[in-house]
C-alpha positions as CSV (number, residue, x, y, z in Angstrom):
1,M,8.0,-9.6,-3.5
2,T,7.1,-6.1,-4.8
3,T,5.5,-4.9,-7.7
4,T,5.2,-2.0,-8.8
5,V,1.9,-0.8,-10.4
6,T,1.1,2.0,-13.1
7,E,-1.9,3.3,-14.8
8,Q,-2.5,0.3,-17.1
9,S,-1.2,-2.3,-14.5
10,F,-3.3,-1.3,-11.3
11,E,-6.2,-2.8,-12.3
12,Q,-5.1,-6.0,-13.0
13,E,-3.2,-6.4,-10.2
14,V,-5.0,-4.7,-7.4
15,L,-8.5,-4.3,-8.5
16,Q,-9.1,-7.9,-9.9
17,S,-6.9,-8.9,-6.9
18,D,-8.0,-12.2,-5.5
19,K,-6.3,-11.9,-2.2
20,P,-6.2,-8.2,-0.5
21,V,-4.1,-5.2,-1.6
22,I,-1.6,-3.8,0.3
23,V,-0.8,-0.4,-1.9
24,D,2.0,1.5,-1.2
25,F,2.0,5.4,-2.5
26,W,5.4,6.7,-2.4
27,A,8.2,8.7,-3.8
28,E,12.0,8.2,-4.3
29,W,13.1,11.7,-2.3
30,C,10.9,10.7,0.3
31,G,12.9,9.4,3.5
32,P,10.0,8.4,5.4
33,C,8.7,6.2,2.6
34,H,11.8,4.2,2.6
35,A,11.3,3.5,6.4
36,V,8.3,2.1,6.1
37,S,8.7,0.1,2.8
38,P,10.6,-3.0,5.7
39,V,7.5,-2.6,7.6
40,L,5.3,-3.5,4.9
41,D,7.0,-6.1,3.5
42,K,7.7,-8.1,6.9
43,I,3.5,-7.8,7.6
44,V,3.4,-9.0,4.2
45,D,6.0,-12.0,4.7
46,E,3.7,-12.7,8.4
47,H,0.6,-13.5,6.7
48,N,2.2,-16.2,4.3
49,G,1.3,-15.0,1.0
50,D,-2.6,-14.2,1.8
51,L,-1.7,-10.3,1.1
52,K,0.2,-9.0,-1.5
53,L,2.1,-5.5,-1.9
54,V,2.8,-3.3,-4.0
55,K,4.0,0.8,-5.2
56,V,2.9,3.1,-6.6
57,N,5.3,6.0,-7.7
58,I,3.0,8.8,-7.2
59,D,5.7,11.4,-8.9
60,E,4.8,9.0,-11.9
61,E,1.6,7.5,-11.5
62,Q,-0.4,11.0,-10.5
63,G,-3.3,10.0,-11.7
64,L,-3.4,7.0,-9.3
65,A,-2.1,9.5,-6.7
66,M,-5.2,11.6,-7.4
67,R,-8.1,9.0,-7.7
68,Y,-7.1,7.9,-4.4
69,G,-6.8,10.9,-3.3
70,V,-3.2,10.9,-1.8
71,Q,-2.3,14.2,-0.2
72,S,0.7,13.2,1.8
73,I,3.1,10.7,1.7
74,P,3.8,7.5,2.2
75,T,0.4,6.7,2.2
76,I,-0.8,2.5,2.7
77,I,-4.0,1.7,1.4
78,L,-5.7,-1.7,1.8
79,F,-7.8,-2.8,-0.9
80,K,-10.2,-5.7,-0.9
81,G,-12.2,-7.2,-3.5
82,G,-11.1,-4.0,-5.4
83,Q,-12.4,-1.2,-3.0
84,P,-10.0,0.4,-0.5
85,A,-10.7,-0.4,3.2
86,A,-8.4,0.8,5.2
87,A,-5.8,3.3,5.2
88,A,-2.5,4.2,7.2
89,I,-0.8,7.9,6.0
90,G,3.0,8.6,7.0
91,A,5.2,6.2,8.8
92,Q,4.2,4.4,11.3
93,P,5.4,1.0,13.6
94,K,4.6,-2.0,12.9
95,P,1.2,-2.4,15.0
96,A,0.1,1.0,14.1
97,L,0.2,0.3,10.8
98,E,-1.5,-3.1,11.0
99,K,-4.1,-1.6,13.3
100,A,-5.4,1.3,11.4
101,L,-5.2,-1.4,8.1
102,G,-7.3,-3.3,10.2
103,L,-4.8,-6.6,10.0
104,V,-4.9,-6.7,14.1
105,E,-7.4,-7.5,16.0
106,A,-8.4,-3.9,18.2
């Protein structure tokens, strides 16, 4: 289950989360964003509840995009303990995303 977060809910949903959170910075008009979305869903499903996925629409939440230096989308950032721990930019195959986010052994 993916949650859409805003400036108002970001702290509670991401920064205060007790488990790692994948934040997908995306936009409705972005083709690669739509392509990577099911891949992220699959990654989260395979982690059996140990990982959370949220989406930030950069057109609606420009402040969050600026705060985390998002310059191109999709940008996917893994937060652990309220801090960005790893990131991937662009639509990538599942193995490449998992490696970029540090979710598999290299």
